[in-house]
N, C-alpha and C positions, 0 to 999 in steps of 0.2 A: 236946456232942457226941452225935448219935446214929448209931452203925452202923447201916445198916437190914438186920434180919431177913429172909432168903429167904423164908421160911416167912410173912410176914403176910399174914394175909387171902387163906390159897389160897381158890380158887375149884372145888375139886375135888369137892365133896360130892354133885353134881347132874350134868345130862349138859355134856359142854363146851360154853362159851360162844362165841359167835358170834366174840366178838375174838382169842380164840385161836383157833380153827379156820382166820381168818384167816392165820397165823403157820405152824401147822402144814400145812395143806393143800399138794400138792407144787408145785414151781415148777421152772418149766425156764427156762433164756437161750436165747436166740437162738443156735444151732447155727453153730460156725464150720467150713468145708470145705475139704479138701486142694486147691490148686489144681490137682494134676496129678493127683489121685485123688478126685474131688467125690464120691463115695459114702462117703468117709470123713469122721466129721463129731467134733466137742468139742464139750462144753456143760457147764454146771454146774445141779446140783441139790441139793435140799434132802431128797431121799428118805430116807434115812439117819437124819434131824435134825440134819444137819448139811450146810453147804453144801461139796460137792466135785466134783470134774471126772470128767465122763463119753466114755467114746469110746462111738459110734454108728456101726454097719456098716449102710449104708443098704438094700445088697443081700440081706443075711442077716438083716437084723429085730435082729442080737444087739448089747444095751446093755450096757456095761460099767464098773463101777467104776474108775476109775486112781488117786486117792489117797483114802489114809482118815486122818487125822488129826484130834487131839483137838480141834485149834481153826479145823479146817476148810482149804480150800484154793479159791482161784477162780481164779488166776493163772496159765494156760495158753495153749502155742501148739501148734496142728500143724504139722508139717512139709510145704511144698510137694507133696511127694511122697505124703503120708500113713502113713510109717513110723514116724515116732517123734512123741510127745506130749510137749513141753519142760513143764515146770511147775516156779515159784518155791516155794524152800524154807526158809520161813525160821523162827523161833523164838517160837513163841505170837504169831503177829499182830505183832511187833518192827518186819516189813517189810525187815529186814535180813538176807543169806542168799546162797543160790545156785542155780542154775540145776540142774533135773535133767533125765533123760530117760527114758523107758519104751516099750516096742515100742507097737506101735498095738493089736495084740493080747494084751498081757501079758507080764510078764518081768520078770526085776529094775532096779529104778532103779540108773542110777550117773550120776556126776557129768557133767553136760554141757561144763562148761569148765575141765576142770581146769587148774590153772595161775593163775586168778583168783581173788582171795581172797575173802570174803565183801564184798558192800556192799547199798546200798539200788539196787533198778532201775532202769534209764534207759533203757527199750526195747530191742528186741531183733527181729532181721530173720533169719529163715532161706533160706538158699540150695536151690534146687530138687532139688541131690542129698542133701540133709538130713543133709550131714557138716558145712558150714560154714556159720557165721552170724556177723552184728554182734551183738555185745553191748555195750548203753550201761550204765554204772557209776557211783554216786555214793556218796564217802566225805567224810568230816569233815578226813580228811588230804590226801586228792589232789584235791578240787573234783570234776569230770567230767570219765571215760575214755571212750574208746569202744575196744572191741578187736575184729580178727577173728580169729576162732577155728577151725582144720581141725580134725576128730577126730585123732587121735593124735601133733596136732603143737602145738609151745609156741603159745600166742595171742601175737598182735602186736600193740601199740599203736598207734592212727595216729590218734591225738586227745585233748588234754587241754586243759582250762582252769580256773582256779578258779571259773569263773561256772558258772551250771547250764547242760545241753546233755543230748542224747538222740538216739537212732536215730531216724529217720523211717521209711525203707524202702531196701531193697535193689532194686534193679534186678531184670527178668526174667531175664535171661541173667547175672545177678552180677556185674556191670562199673563199675556206679557206685551208692555209696552214700549216702542224702541224709540229712543230720543236721539237727536244730531248735539254736539256741544263744542267747545270750541275753550274748554279750562282751562288748554296749555298758554291760551293768550294767542294764537293762530287765526284768527275770523276768515281763513281763506279757505281753511283745512280741517274739516270736522273731525272729530272723534264718534264713536257710537255707543251709545250704554242702551242695555236692557233690562226692563225695573218690572217688578212684579206693581200690581194697580195699591199697594199698600206702601209702594216707595221701597219694598226691597229689590238692590242690585242682583240683576241673576250673571251677567256676564258685560267685557266690555270688549270693543274690538277698536283700537287706537293705532293708525300708521304714521303717527308722527313723533314715535317714539325709535328710539334703536337705531337711526339713521342720521346723515348727513345731508339727506334732502326730506322734509316736512309733505307726506301725500295727505291726500283729502278723502273721505269716504263719505257716502251719501244714502240714506234710508230710502230703497226703493218698492219696498213692501215687502210684508209677511204671504206666507202663501194662503191661498183662500182655500181653505181646506181646516174643518176642527182637527184640532190636536195637534197641528202640522206646526212645527217650529222651525220651520225652514226660513231665513230673512233673505231676502234679494237685496244686495250692495251693490253701490258702484265703488268702485275704487281707479285710484290712479299709479297701480304698482308699474305696469307696464309703460308709463310714459304719458299717458292717455286716459280716459274713462272708459271703463266697462265694467261688463258686471260679473260679478260670483254669487253662488248660492253659500250663506252661512247658516248652519243649523245652529239656532243658539244653545242649543241642551246639551247638544255632545259637543261642542267648539269646532266640528268636523268643514273644513271650506272647500268648494269645491270650486275650479277652475274652469270655465266651460270653455276653453282649448279655442277662441276666435282669433286670439293673437296671431297675426300675421296673415290671416283670412280676409279680414276688410280692415282696410286702413281709417283712419279718423279716430272718432268717437262715438263710443256707443252706450246708449242706454235701453232700459230694457222693463218690462211689466209681464205681471201673469197669465198665462190663459184661465179660462175660468176655473178648469178642472185642475190645475198646479202640474200640467204632466209638461208643459210647454212653455216656452216665455214667445212674447213678441217684443223683437229688437228695433230698436229706431238709430238708424247708420247713418251720422253726419259726417259729411266730409266735403270739402272744399266749396261752402257754401252752399250744397245741397244737401238733402236726404231722400232715406229710403227706407223700406220695411224688410223684415224677415223673422219667418217663425224658428224658431230652435227646438230642438226633439231635447228635453231632458236625457231620456232613456239611451239614445240612438248618437246623439251629440251630433245631428246632423242639421244643417241650415236650408231653408226653401225661401227661396224669394216670393214675397207678398208682392205682386203687381202694382207699381204706381208709378204714374209718369214721370219724367224727369221735373226736377223742381224741389219745393220744400213741404214736408209734412210738419205740420205744426204741432199736431197733435194727433196719437191715436189709440185705439183700445179695443182690446180684442172680446166680441160679445160670447155669451154660452153658446151661441149655436156654432163658435169656429171661426165667424167671417170677422172679419175686420172693418174699422170703420175710423176714417181718417180725415182730418182737415188737410188741404191741398192748395198749393198756387203756385205760381211762378210770376216773375216781374212784368210778365205780357199777360198773363191772365188771372183773373181776379178769384179768388178763394172759394172752394165749394168744397162742402161733407160729403163724401164719396165711402162704397163699400166695396169689397172685394164681392160681392154678390153683383156687381155692376149698377146698382141704381144710386142716383143721388138723395142721402138718408134725407136731409130734412132741409126744404125751400125756405128761404127767409119770408118773413111775412113781407107783402106789397107796399110799397111805401110812394104816394102820391106828391107829384112836384104840384104847384101853383097852375089849376086850370084841366087838374085831374089825371095829366098823364103819370102812368105808372114810371118811377126813374128806374133806370137800368145801369150797370157800372160796366162804361166803357173799358177795352183793355190798355194797356199800354206797352211800351218799347222792351225789346229782351236786354237782356245785361250780356255782355262780352266780360270775359275773363282776364287780367292782366297781371302778371306776378312782376314787381319790380327789386331791383337788388336794393336792399335798404341796410343799414347799418349794424342791425341785427338778424340778419337774414331776411329770404327771399318775404316779399309783401305782396300779400294777396288783394288785388281793388276790384270792383265790381264798375264796368262803367257804361254807361246808355248816352246814345245822343240822338240828339232832335230828328225827327224824319223831315226828308227832304232841303237840309239845308248845308252848305261845304264849311269847314270849319277855318280857321278857329273859330271856336263859340265860345261865348260868354259861360262860364263854368261853374258849379256847385258844388264843391266837396262836401258833402252831408255825411256829418262823423257820429256814428252810432254812441249810443251810452253804455253804460255797464259799471266799470269796464268790462268787465267780466260777464261778454255778448260778444254779438258778430252778427253781421249784414249775412244776408243769403239770398240765394235767388227765389224770394216771395213778393206776392204784391204787396205796394206801398201806396198809395194817393199821394204823400208829401212830395215824394223826389219826381211821380208821374207830374203834378202839376207844373212842376220846374219845367220838363220836358216839353209840357204842353205851350209854354212860353218862350220857346227857343233856346234854353239852357240845355249843354250837356251836366249830366249829374256821375260824379266817381264818389263811390264810397270804401272804405279802407278798412281792412281787418288788421289793425295795428296792433303791435305787441301787448299783449293784455287781453287781446279775444279769445273767446273759447273755437273750440274747432280744431286747431292747430296744433295740438299736443302741450302739455304740462309747460316743458317749459318756455313756450310761446306764452300762456297765460301770466305763467308766474312771473315774467322778466320783467316788472315794471316798478318791482320794489323802490323804495327811495327815492329813486328820482322821477316820483311821479307825475306825468303828464309831460313833462320832458324829453320820454320815452317814447310816448306815443307820436309826437309831433315829430321827431325824429324820420319814424314811417311815416307819417304825412307829408314833409317835406320832401322824403325822395320820389313818390307817388305824384306829387306837384309838378317838381323839374319831369319826372317824363311824359305829364300830360301837356307842357307847355313845350318840351323838346321834340315831339311827335308831330306838334301842328293842330291837336284834340282841341287844347284851354289857349284861349288869348290870355297873356298875360295881364293885360289892361284890365280886363274884366273875370277877376275873381273871386269869389263868394265862400267864404268858410264858416259854415252853422252845421247845428245840431243840438240836440236836446239833451237834459241831466248831465252825464258826463263829458258827451257831445257838445255840450254847450259849455263846461267846463273848458274842455280841450280850443273850444272857440275863441273864449277871450285871453285864455294865456297865451294862443297861438297871435293873436293879434299883437301883445305885449313882447313876445319873445321873436318874433318874424316879422317884426311889420313891415319889410321889402316886398313879404309874399302876399298880401293880399289885400286887394281894393275895396273889401264889406265883408263885416262880418253881422251875424243874425244867431245871436245867442237863446235859446229857449232853457227855461227852469235850469239854470246854470249856478255852479260853484262859481262865485265873485271873488270872496275874501276868504281864505280856506281857516283861517282861524276864528274866526267868527262862525263858520259855517259849524266847524269842531262843537264850540260852546251850544250852536241850538239845534242841533241835528238829534234826530233818535235816536236812543242809545246802540242800536244794532250797528248804525252808520260809525259812531264811532269808533266800537271795537273793528270795523273795518279798515277805517282812517289811520289807528294805530298800527293794524299789522300791515299797511303800504308804506307807511312814513316811519316805523319804528319806533313809534312811544306818542306823546299826548304833544301840542304845541310848546307845553313849558318844557318837557323834556328832551325834543328837538328841533327849538326854533326856527333854525337856518334850513333845515328841510321842508318845513309848512312856509316859510318865506321864500325859497327857490321852487316852490310848486304852487304859491298864490297868484292869480292874474292881478290881484293887488298890488302886488310888486312892484309890475312892470303897467299900470294902466297909466304912467304917463309918458311911456314910448308909442302908446297907439297913437296912430294916423288916420287910420281908416273909419268911416263914419261906423257906428255902432248900434246895430237894433238889439232891444233886451227884451222878453214877455217873460213874466214870473208869477206863480199861484201866491195868493198873499195866506194860505193856509197850509203851504207845502212843506211837512217835516225833514226832508230829504237835503232839500237847497233853501234853507230858510229865506225870507224875505227880507229881513234886516244885514245879512252881509251881500244883498243883491244891491239893496239903498247905499250901502256904504262904497260900493262900488260907482255905481252912477253917480255919487257925491261929488267923488273925485273927478270923475268926467265934466262933470258942472262947472267945477270950481276952477278948471284949466281950459274950458270954452269949446271943449270938445264935442265934436257933432255926432252925436245920439239921439236914440228917442224909445220911450219904455213903456210897455203896454203892462199893466196888473190887471189880474182876473181874478173873480171869487172861487177859486177852488184850492186844490193842493198842487201836485205834481202830474201837472196835465189836467185835461178836461176828460169827461165822458160826454159832453154835451155836443152835437152835432155843430149844431150852428154855431158855437164857440169857438169850436176849431177850426169851422170853417172863416171865419173873422180873422182869425191869428193867421192862417195861411195868406186870406186878402192884403191884411196888412204887411204882412212880411215880402208879398209879391210886389205892393206899392212899393214898398221903402227899395226895392232892389231898382226899379224900374226908374225913381226918381233919381238916384244916385249912380247909375251907369247910363242912363238915357234909354234904357231900353223900351221898345212897344210893348 
């Protein structure tokens, strides 16, 4: 075994390469704003070299760094009155901790929920008074619990169940609480329950009952109007995600009548006066925005460029702010007023030059016939060199996620080094209908790899990819599929690079956070003790002796999602048979929020590929 050396092939002798600039260039998230103080906002930025929370007063223009932790902070919520910033304090990325709060204009942090022990977070909703909150928690011992906390008082538990559940939203007047739960045991399809702050149940909406196919629901938010009992809900009744309005007081459900007008998945949020919805339409790896008038039921396009909208919000003045990018163009926060909403703070390189983010290569859409239907792949080719190319098959995580026409520094780094990049929205991915997302139950991992193999065959047969230089790589679930693919398809791949992977499914199940245990029971139909044959069939450890390609693995030692012990079990098996492999362990959780650390990891991956493929 080789432990990777972070100093390997440092590329610092000359000017900073473009691939590194893309990581170092300043970024900002879509600013969240306080409901009753919309001039106060909260956003995330990497301006210091670590992703942290920032407060922004839009009246004075003041921006202030809120958090400053060695491994970064991204989980924060601004109270509706704009007076408090809540942020989640875990230990080095282990996702287990407590909520703290800080005054908007600065001051000491205090524990926001005294009386509640550390846990994994499971939703948070803050009342308009800034002093009352509904807090969701998850622990191995207690399962899921929901608590009402009031500053200066002991927290009150209003919900408890062994299965996964979380806080959805709190009504505008604070009288109703919506939670998502999976008491029926299917962690992929939540039901909804509405409670009073004393824990009294008001009503329930459950699409998992009464049918042969279980359907999911999600809370999108209560109407932002006092006394309004309408709850915006996402549902799957039409074979995809789309919104409806549910009056939790009367039980009336109002379908929006969008079916047939917009293909693909739909999500939505309220405009500030509750008269309209801002609809996010995702279809075939791209997204766009629409305004839906609840009175007239008319849809009006909100202009955005072709690409991906990663987040959007309707401001009180009716304008829409959104975070947009494409594979070729870096992300920017724009407004329908025509302005760039928030310029990132400048970041200086050595020598004082300001780092700007270079663009990259546009994606091409490819559709390949697979065993379960047409598979959508996004392809990028290196510029200026003919094929066939050394090719990276970069597999997304999730699994309920999808790759899109959005800017990504990782794939761009491979392109800069002469590789083609192929990203695949395999079965299990979102954005292609409920049946596509739900297809991977029981034969977990193996189904996704069938789709990946079909796209691999297309890439080789068309002359895009050199069959002697094929890299399978990915992070999280993509890292899992990488290791599983190297063992079950050993003739397909020249090299494997897996980041924060599931490597030993049984040990991963026993060590991971409780919410992921519930997801695995849903995917595989039980625990490792109940369905051992399914866990064995889906575990990379079962096929480790068939792996022939060199393997590179990186893992966070504090990762609660893909814990380190199960990675070590897999690595020990590789070492026992003398397989070529390298391992890099770092002091963080499920990935790193530190820019230098992320650059180090990419440099090590590029160097591993160069040494084993002979690339320059």
